[in-house]
RODO-2510 file (C-alpha; in nm, 4 decimals, decimal comma):
residues 357
     n   res          X          Y          Z
     1     m     5,0695     2,4226    -1,0106
     2     s     5,1011     2,2474    -1,3404
     3     k     5,0297     2,4742    -1,6552
     4     v     4,7783     2,3308    -1,8974
     5     i     4,6824     2,4572    -2,2405
     6     v     4,3135     2,4071    -2,2869
     7     g     4,2008     2,4181    -2,6507
     8     m     3,8899     2,6456    -2,6337
     9     s     3,6441     2,6531    -2,9376
    10     g     3,3699     2,8517    -2,7829
    11     g     3,1646     2,5489    -2,7311
    12     v     3,0238     2,3786    -2,4156
    13     d     3,2735     2,0933    -2,4132
    14     s     3,5926     2,2898    -2,4160
    15     s     3,4454     2,5393    -2,1846
    16     v     3,3622     2,2766    -1,9233
    17     v     3,7016     2,1420    -1,9690
    18     a     3,8632     2,4724    -1,8850
    19     y     3,6338     2,5028    -1,5807
    20     l     3,7240     2,1431    -1,4578
    21     m     4,1003     2,2090    -1,5069
    22     k     4,0886     2,5245    -1,3087
    23     a     3,8888     2,3506    -1,0373
    24     a     4,1413     2,0757    -1,0168
    25     g     4,4182     2,3224    -0,9469
    26     y     4,5865     2,3771    -1,2837
    27     d     4,7138     2,6991    -1,4035
    28     v     4,4852     2,7247    -1,7078
    29     i     4,5846     2,8986    -2,0348
    30     g     4,3010     2,9073    -2,2873
    31     v     4,4031     2,8896    -2,6554
    32     t     4,2065     2,9133    -2,9655
    33     l     4,3502     2,7890    -3,2934
    34     r     4,2268     3,0100    -3,5697
    35     t     4,2090     2,7651    -3,8599
    36     w     4,0480     2,9817    -4,1295
    37     i     3,8230     3,2716    -4,2151
    38     g     3,5631     3,2379    -4,5008
    39     s     3,5210     3,4760    -4,7967
    40     k     3,2297     3,6197    -4,6144
    41     d     3,4149     3,6372    -4,2813
    42     e     3,2676     3,3132    -4,1524
    43     v     3,4687     3,1253    -3,9021
    44     s     3,5031     2,7569    -3,7973
    45     r     3,2790     2,6144    -3,5216
    46     c     3,6202     2,5069    -3,3871
    47     c     3,7465     2,8599    -3,3415
    48     e     3,4748     3,1001    -3,2318
    49     i     3,7009     3,3455    -3,0646
    50     d     3,4558     3,5884    -2,9083
    51     e     3,2673     3,3242    -2,7200
    52     a     3,5839     3,1454    -2,6195
    53     k     3,7269     3,4631    -2,4847
    54     a     3,4092     3,5455    -2,3050
    55     i     3,4272     3,2088    -2,1223
    56     a     3,8004     3,2560    -2,0381
    57     d     3,7178     3,5966    -1,8912
    58     k     3,4299     3,4492    -1,7039
    59     l     3,6691     3,1707    -1,5531
    60     e     3,9425     3,4265    -1,5004
    61     v     4,1997     3,2438    -1,6966
    62     s     4,4650     3,3573    -1,9474
    63     y     4,3516     3,3442    -2,3147
    64     y     4,5396     3,3638    -2,6529
    65     v     4,4503     3,3255    -3,0220
    66     r     4,7158     3,1488    -3,2323
    67     n     4,6838     3,1366    -3,6138
    68     v     4,7212     2,7969    -3,7799
    69     g     4,5684     2,8767    -4,1252
    70     e     4,8570     2,7600    -4,3228
    71     a     4,8707     2,4239    -4,1489
    72     f     4,5040     2,3923    -4,1809
    73     r     4,5157     2,4513    -4,5565
    74     d     4,8059     2,2232    -4,6262
    75     f     4,6888     1,9307    -4,4160
    76     v     4,3077     1,9472    -4,4088
    77     t     4,1322     2,1639    -4,6717
    78     k     4,3664     2,0986    -4,9871
    79     p     4,3825     1,7251    -4,9175
    80     f     3,9939     1,7162    -4,8529
    81     i     3,9426     1,8664    -5,2022
    82     d     4,2086     1,6570    -5,3681
    83     d     4,0659     1,3365    -5,2108
    84     y     3,7198     1,4091    -5,3542
    85     l     3,8566     1,4900    -5,6917
    86     n     4,0499     1,1560    -5,6801
    87     g     3,7335     0,9580    -5,6019
    88     l     3,8097     0,9062    -5,2281
    89     t     3,6060     1,0116    -4,9270
    90     p     3,8196     1,1852    -4,6695
    91     n     3,8136     1,2127    -4,2892
    92     p     3,9333     1,5800    -4,2458
    93     c     3,8991     1,5793    -3,8692
    94     v     4,1588     1,2969    -3,8327
    95     e     4,4202     1,4974    -4,0175
    96     c     4,3295     1,8152    -3,8295
    97     n     4,3616     1,6630    -3,4883
    98     h     4,7187     1,5266    -3,5512
    99     y     4,8644     1,7898    -3,7768
   100     v     4,6839     2,1037    -3,6683
   101     k     4,5080     2,0967    -3,3281
   102     w     4,7567     1,8981    -3,1338
   103     a     5,0606     2,0414    -3,3155
   104     g     4,9172     2,3798    -3,2548
   105     m     4,8402     2,3178    -2,8773
   106     l     5,1803     2,1550    -2,8063
   107     e     5,3455     2,4494    -2,9814
   108     a     5,1634     2,6857    -2,7531
   109     a     5,2563     2,4599    -2,4546
   110     s     5,6213     2,5023    -2,5442
   111     a     5,5761     2,8806    -2,5738
   112     f     5,4037     2,9127    -2,2428
   113     g     5,5913     2,6335    -2,0491
   114     a     5,2913     2,4210    -1,9946
   115     d     5,3174     2,0497    -1,9130
   116     y     4,9932     1,9372    -2,0734
   117     v     4,7198     2,0153    -2,3215
   118     a     4,3603     1,9402    -2,2482
   119     t     4,0713     1,9007    -2,4934
   120     g     3,6980     1,8589    -2,4897
   121     h     3,6972     1,5287    -2,6672
   122     y     3,4982     1,2392    -2,5447
   123     a     3,7673     0,9751    -2,5054
   124     k     4,0160     0,8756    -2,2319
   125     v     4,3923     0,8655    -2,2567
   126     v     4,5385     0,5508    -2,1096
   127     k     4,8992     0,4466    -2,0366
   128     l     4,9392     0,0708    -2,0741
   129     p     5,1668    -0,1766    -1,8916
   130     n     5,3908    -0,1941    -2,2016
   131     g     5,4546     0,1862    -2,1446
   132     r     5,2638     0,3002    -2,4572
   133     f     4,9783     0,5481    -2,4698
   134     t     4,6388     0,5039    -2,6373
   135     v     4,2920     0,6411    -2,6272
   136     k     4,0042     0,4362    -2,4823
   137     q     3,6379     0,4695    -2,5835
   138     a     3,4296     0,6975    -2,3641
   139     d     3,1915     0,5601    -2,1216
   140     f     2,9050     0,6996    -2,3101
   141     i     2,9517     0,5469    -2,6395
   142     e     2,7152     0,7694    -2,8342
   143     k     2,9550     1,0614    -2,8025
   144     d     3,2800     0,8560    -2,8243
   145     q     3,5447     1,0369    -3,0540
   146     t     3,8331     0,7866    -3,0479
   147     y     3,7753     0,6979    -3,4247
   148     m     3,8900     1,0607    -3,5022
   149     l     4,1887     1,0393    -3,2636
   150     y     4,3769     0,7295    -3,3878
   151     k     4,6499     0,9257    -3,5657
   152     l     4,7727     1,1029    -3,2439
   153     s     5,1474     1,0243    -3,1804
   154     q     5,2783     0,8767    -2,8552
   155     e     5,4418     1,2306    -2,7788
   156     q     5,0999     1,3908    -2,8304
   157     l     4,9141     1,1448    -2,6135
   158     s     5,1668     1,1545    -2,3338
   159     r     5,1013     1,5221    -2,2726
   160     t     4,7304     1,5062    -2,3245
   161     l     4,4301     1,5235    -2,0800
   162     m     4,0736     1,4350    -2,1779
   163     p     3,8545     1,4999    -1,8582
   164     l     3,5174     1,4319    -2,0438
   165     g     3,5640     1,0684    -2,1215
   166     g     3,3715     0,9490    -1,8144
   167     l     3,0927     1,2013    -1,8681
   168     s     2,7682     1,2090    -2,0819
   169     k     2,6719     1,5259    -2,2685
   170     a     2,3950     1,5970    -2,0400
   171     e     2,6354     1,5846    -1,7387
   172     v     2,8644     1,8375    -1,9290
   173     r     2,5771     2,0665    -1,9805
   174     e     2,4755     2,0467    -1,6313
   175     i     2,8316     2,1267    -1,5047
   176     a     2,8337     2,4360    -1,7462
   177     k     2,4861     2,5419    -1,6222
   178     n     2,5884     2,5183    -1,2434
   179     a     2,9127     2,7035    -1,3259
   180     g     2,7187     2,9856    -1,4827
   181     l     2,8595     2,9382    -1,8388
   182     f     2,6502     3,0831    -2,1079
   183     v     2,7228     2,8102    -2,3521
   184     a     2,5540     2,5492    -2,1447
   185     n     2,2723     2,4957    -2,3890
   186     k     2,4762     2,5715    -2,7012
   187     p     2,3836     2,3169    -2,9740
   188     d     2,6482     2,0871    -3,1087
   189     s     2,7961     2,1528    -3,4463
   190     q     2,6937     1,8825    -3,7087
   191     e     2,8711     2,0026    -4,0188
   192     i     3,2177     2,0092    -4,1494
   193     c     3,3837     2,3025    -3,9746
   194     f     3,4960     2,4790    -4,2835
   195     v     3,1567     2,4236    -4,4476
   196     p     2,9286     2,6169    -4,2229
   197     e     2,6656     2,6677    -4,5055
   198     g     2,5748     2,4903    -4,8180
   199     k     2,7221     2,1659    -4,9235
   200     y     3,0722     2,0133    -4,9214
   201     t     3,0454     2,0042    -5,2995
   202     d     2,9958     2,3863    -5,3026
   203     y     3,3165     2,4306    -5,1078
   204     i     3,5095     2,2215    -5,3420
   205     e     3,3697     2,3999    -5,6426
   206     d     3,4568     2,7339    -5,4974
   207     n     3,7993     2,6553    -5,3613
   208     s     3,9584     2,3802    -5,5959
   209     e     4,2745     2,4820    -5,7840
   210     r     4,2250     2,1731    -5,9985
   211     e     3,9672     2,1313    -6,2819
   212     i     3,6573     1,9627    -6,1297
   213     p     3,5420     1,6678    -6,3219
   214     g     3,1942     1,7233    -6,4847
   215     e     2,9121     1,4875    -6,5951
   216     g     3,0031     1,1250    -6,6668
   217     n     2,8295     0,7837    -6,6800
   218     f     2,6625     0,5861    -6,4197
   219     v     2,7628     0,2187    -6,5058
   220     d     2,6676    -0,1210    -6,3697
   221     e     2,9273    -0,3750    -6,2440
   222     d     2,9650    -0,5066    -6,5893
   223     g     3,0338    -0,1553    -6,7456
   224     n     2,6971    -0,1113    -6,9062
   225     i     2,5966     0,2571    -6,9139
   226     l     2,2815     0,3230    -6,7026
   227     g     2,2549     0,7068    -6,7249
   228     k     2,4542     1,0313    -6,6389
   229     h     2,5904     1,1555    -6,3172
   230     k     2,6493     1,5226    -6,2376
   231     g     3,0183     1,4749    -6,1174
   232     i     3,2095     1,2216    -5,9016
   233     i     3,2558     1,4764    -5,6249
   234     h     2,8727     1,4150    -5,5496
   235     y     2,8981     1,0502    -5,4744
   236     t     3,0415     0,8213    -5,2154
   237     v     3,0333     0,4426    -5,1578
   238     g     2,7049     0,3251    -5,0053
   239     q     2,5039     0,6256    -5,1072
   240     r     2,1491     0,5615    -5,2154
   241     k     1,9768     0,9052    -5,2075
   242     g     2,0399     1,1783    -5,4341
   243     l     2,1609     0,9862    -5,7321
   244     g     1,9355     1,1490    -5,9808
   245     i     1,8376     0,8212    -6,1361
   246     a     1,5661     0,5871    -6,0827
   247     f     1,5260     0,2119    -6,1302
   248     g     1,2106     0,1280    -5,9539
   249     h     1,4141    -0,0411    -5,6823
   250     p     1,7030     0,0840    -5,4582
   251     v     2,0556     0,1026    -5,6017
   252     f     2,3770     0,1981    -5,4366
   253     v     2,7101     0,3554    -5,5229
   254     k     2,9571     0,0698    -5,5156
   255     e     3,2608     0,2519    -5,6690
   256     v     3,3862     0,5882    -5,7811
   257     r     3,6201     0,5711    -6,0820
   258     p     3,8037     0,9082    -6,1346
   259     d     4,0251     0,7669    -6,4194
   260     t     3,7135     0,7098    -6,6348
   261     n     3,4825     0,9530    -6,4669
   262     e     3,2311     0,6780    -6,3811
   263     v     3,0159     0,5942    -6,0932
   264     v     2,9417     0,2249    -6,0455
   265     l     2,5827     0,1253    -5,9226
   266     s     2,4819    -0,1912    -5,7652
   267     e     2,2413    -0,3924    -5,5561
   268     e     2,3034    -0,3409    -5,1806
   269     d     2,4566    -0,6952    -5,1433
   270     a     2,7398    -0,5978    -5,3706
   271     i     2,8650    -0,3275    -5,1394
   272     f     2,9495    -0,5652    -4,8569
   273     n     3,3137    -0,6830    -4,8347
   274     t     3,5259    -0,9205    -4,6142
   275     e     3,8799    -0,8009    -4,6683
   276     i     4,0333    -0,4610    -4,7085
   277     l     4,3845    -0,3083    -4,7059
   278     v     4,4817    -0,0134    -4,4917
   279     n     4,7782     0,2117    -4,5293
   280     c     4,9085     0,5328    -4,3741
   281     i     4,9118     0,3214    -4,0438
   282     n     4,9531     0,4820    -3,6964
   283     f     4,9828     0,2350    -3,4047
   284     m     4,8970     0,3341    -3,0524
   285     s     4,8663     0,0394    -2,8056
   286     i     5,1386    -0,1670    -2,9930
   287     e     5,4376    -0,0812    -3,1732
   288     d     5,3702    -0,2729    -3,5057
   289     i     5,2164    -0,5895    -3,6446
   290     k     5,5090    -0,8198    -3,7527
   291     e     5,5052    -1,0302    -4,0525
   292     g     5,3309    -1,3582    -3,9890
   293     e     5,1588    -1,2184    -3,6838
   294     e     4,7701    -1,2280    -3,6448
   295     i     4,5961    -0,9795    -3,4179
   296     k     4,2299    -1,0056    -3,3166
   297     a     4,0447    -0,6759    -3,3238
   298     r     3,7201    -0,4922    -3,3619
   299     v     3,7505    -0,2692    -3,6624
   300     k     3,5304     0,0424    -3,7414
   301     v     3,5272     0,1546    -4,0975
   302     r     3,3419     0,4865    -4,0388
   303     y     3,2526     0,7122    -3,7430
   304     r     2,9119     0,5867    -3,6806
   305     h     3,0082     0,2067    -3,7472
   306     n     2,9714    -0,0179    -3,4378
   307     g     3,2624    -0,2225    -3,5677
   308     e     3,3046    -0,5787    -3,6839
   309     n     3,5360    -0,8564    -3,5360
   310     a     3,8393    -0,9018    -3,7646
   311     i     4,1907    -1,0387    -3,7885
   312     l     4,4840    -0,8036    -3,8668
   313     t     4,7781    -0,9284    -4,0574
   314     r     5,0885    -0,7576    -4,2087
   315     f     5,0280    -0,7414    -4,5974
   316     d     5,3480    -0,5562    -4,7009
   317     e     5,5739    -0,2911    -4,5483
   318     n     5,3144    -0,0109    -4,5827
   319     s     4,9872    -0,1847    -4,5336
   320     i     4,7720    -0,4082    -4,3094
   321     k     4,5143    -0,6549    -4,4262
   322     v     4,1803    -0,6586    -4,2369
   323     t     3,9857    -0,9824    -4,2642
   324     f     3,6407    -0,9451    -4,1243
   325     e     3,4495    -1,2154    -3,9393
   326     k     3,1202    -1,0971    -4,1086
   327     p     3,0768    -0,8985    -4,4293
   328     v     3,0975    -0,5187    -4,3645
   329     r     2,8836    -0,2632    -4,5504
   330     a     3,0400     0,0112    -4,7592
   331     s     3,3946     0,0196    -4,6712
   332     t     3,5081     0,3268    -4,8616
   333     l     3,8465     0,4371    -4,9998
   334     g     3,9916     0,7305    -4,8143
   335     q     3,7865     0,6634    -4,5096
   336     s     3,9644     0,5470    -4,1890
   337     a     3,9684     0,1961    -4,0468
   338     v     4,0352     0,2035    -3,6645
   339     f     4,1252    -0,1021    -3,4724
   340     y     4,0089    -0,1715    -3,1200
   341     d     4,1209    -0,4431    -2,8686
   342     a     3,8779    -0,6241    -2,6179
   343     e     3,9284    -0,3360    -2,3665
   344     n     3,7906    -0,0743    -2,6166
   345     c     4,1371     0,0742    -2,6409
   346     v     4,2693     0,1826    -2,9953
   347     i     4,5323    -0,0496    -3,1343
   348     g     4,5843     0,1799    -3,4343
   349     g     4,4326     0,2603    -3,7615
   350     g     4,4911     0,3952    -4,1118
   351     k     4,3307     0,4815    -4,4458
   352     i     4,1370     0,2252    -4,6525
   353     c     4,3337     0,2036    -4,9609
   354     k     4,1996    -0,1056    -5,1392
   355     i     3,8890    -0,3282    -5,1259
   356     i     4,0148    -0,6940    -5,1727
   357     k     3,6922    -0,8880    -5,1714
***
């Protein structure tokens, strides 16, 4: 039997993965990565150890806990705080998947002599004719998680199994119910895993090692002062609600300027754009985009974005220019832009670093 490390969070998805892997004949080793413990002994929804262990005992599989708190702090929570202080909007799950979850699970695989790691993500791992690995969108698009997985390396993908890519959430819950798993009806987590209560701004205020910018000015696109904001960490591009300022008509955050501690407000049409630059690139289905080469893609600029047709070109050594076929709403610095091909496989992706026009 091939050994497989199953990342177990205590939720229904990872529990069903452990069940399916055992049913398929794998020697299953359940592993929970302990990412953090809060000041009030809270734990992340990604590492509810008691429930994960109870599922492992139910399935009669080996189970271990591995501490990855240092990596989680270095690659997830500290950059999360820094990004907001720098006027960006981060994607902590993207960084966690590459630097913490997969790194931790593959380290466990080496320790236990396992061939693969398996996760409860809704996506498919595909090996292409060119020999490269990528992730393909899940059959049930409403649960697809490929946007958060674009940073995985070829080595990580080559040793990864994702058995839920062809299942709906309802089907996963039914499998759990039929298997007698008590988490069958456990609700999905909606919040950031390390902010189980309150707001992300509370977390930043409680954990930042840097001084947090205070009140500043709301300004219009011409720099005219419109009023006072409560601090740049409270705002992100495209935001309309919770601004604390009224004009009798909707206004939106167009830009956050950390250097001047300003938040730019505009009409909605001003937050649409047709060109962006993306850096910190990771390619999956191809090795690279060469200078002078044009690649057609569908590009998502946030998790819930359906994507827009675009042309990808090499801008410089470190960045790709994305030219959209139609204007896209609220591309946001710090968020990820993920590129998909016509078969719904991930070409690659990176961080939005500049709005060109």
